[in-house]
C-alpha positions in Angstrom: -9.1 -2.0 12.7 -6.7 -1.9 9.7 -4.1 0.6 8.6 -2.0 0.7 5.5 1.5 2.1 6.0 4.6 2.7 4.0 7.6 2.0 6.1 11.0 3.5 5.1 13.9 1.6 6.5 17.3 3.4 6.9 20.3 1.2 6.3 20.8 0.7 10.1 17.3 -0.7 10.5 17.0 -3.3 7.8 18.1 -6.2 10.0 15.5 -5.6 12.7 12.7 -8.2 13.0 9.9 -5.5 12.7 6.9 -7.7 11.8 7.8 -10.2 14.5 8.0 -7.5 17.1 4.6 -6.1 16.0 3.0 -9.5 16.4 4.7 -10.3 19.8 4.8 -7.0 21.5 1.6 -5.3 20.1 -0.6 -8.3 19.0 -0.8 -6.8 15.5 -1.0 -8.8 12.3 1.3 -7.3 9.6 0.4 -8.2 6.0 3.3 -7.3 3.8 1.9 -6.0 0.5 5.2 -4.9 -1.1 8.8 -4.9 0.0 12.0 -3.7 -1.4 14.6 -4.2 1.2 18.2 -5.4 0.7 20.9 -6.1 3.3 23.0 -3.1 4.2 20.8 -0.8 2.1 17.8 1.4 2.8 14.4 -0.1 1.9 10.7 0.4 1.7 7.8 -1.9 2.8 4.1 -1.4 2.4 2.1 -3.2 5.1 -1.4 -3.5 6.2 -1.6 -3.6 10.0 -4.6 -5.2 11.7 -5.3 -4.9 15.4 -6.7 -2.9 18.3 -6.7 0.9 17.6 -4.7 1.6 20.8 -2.2 -1.0 19.9 -1.9 0.3 16.4 -1.2 3.8 17.7 1.4 2.4 20.2 3.0 0.4 17.4 3.4 3.5 15.2 5.2 5.3 18.0 7.5 2.3 18.4 8.2 2.1 14.7 9.3 5.7 14.6 11.5 5.1 17.7 13.2 2.3 15.8 14.2 4.9 13.2 11.7 4.0 10.5 10.0 6.6 8.5 6.2 6.2 8.3 3.6 7.4 5.9 0.0 6.5 6.2 -1.8 5.7 3.0 -4.1 8.8 2.7 -7.1 7.1 1.1 -7.9 4.6 -1.6 -8.0 4.5 -5.4 -11.3 5.1 -7.0 -12.3 4.5 -10.7 -15.1 6.4 -12.3 -16.9 3.7 -14.3 -18.7 6.3 -16.4 -15.4 7.8 -17.6 -13.3 4.6 -17.9 -13.2 3.1 -21.4 -11.2 0.0 -20.3 -8.1 1.0 -22.3 -5.9 -0.8 -19.8 -3.1 1.8 -19.8 -3.2 2.0 -16.0 -2.7 -1.7 -15.7 0.7 -1.4 -17.4 2.0 0.8 -14.5 0.3 -1.0 -11.6 3.1 -2.7 -9.5 0.7 -4.9 -7.5 -1.5 -6.2 -10.2 -4.6 -4.6 -8.6 -5.4 -3.2 -12.1 -5.6 -5.9 -14.6 -6.7 -5.8 -18.3 -8.4 -8.9 -19.6 -7.7 -9.2 -23.3 -10.4 -11.8 -23.8 -13.2 -9.5 -22.5 -11.4 -6.2 -23.3 -12.3 -5.1 -19.8 -10.3 -3.6 -17.0 -10.6 -5.3 -13.6 -9.7 -3.6 -10.3 -9.0 -5.6 -7.1 -9.0 -3.0 -4.4 -7.5 -5.3 -1.7 -4.4 -5.7 -3.8 -4.0 -1.9 -4.3 -1.0 -0.3 -2.7 -2.3 3.2 -3.2 1.0 4.1 -4.9 -1.0 6.5 -7.2 1.1 5.6 -10.3 -2.2 4.8 -12.2 -3.7 8.3 -11.7 -1.5 10.2 -14.1 -1.5 7.3 -16.6 -5.2 7.6 -17.2 -5.9 9.7 -20.3 -9.5 10.3 -19.3 -8.8 11.1 -15.7 -11.1 8.3 -14.6 -8.8 7.3 -11.7 -8.5 9.4 -8.6 -7.4 9.3 -4.9 -10.5 9.1 -2.7 -9.5 10.6 0.6 -12.6 9.7 2.5 -13.6 6.3 1.3 -17.3 5.5 1.9 
């Protein structure tokens, strides 16, 4: 099973080997999708955790006990292909490159696995073709 989490590190926790402990203590693979963490400062990391559901639950409890703030990604980004006109405005605000405009074909490309579900693209779409899908099918 996979879960995508945003971890908020307080200043006191940035030196902890979080991903190492997840692997060793909980047998969980942590794929770091985005990280903004500096020494002696608070930081944020978006991770995709893979492992047994019971171990994922236990790992979340452990992460909170380490002083980290957790936010589960609530769903995934959906693009309505009937409304989208491939203008590419959303690609200019996408921090992960999941939304990419190809100038040669004048088409927008969306790579869902790269998406951080930061939701920055939603308000940028002038045609409201992008939305947060809470119950992905």
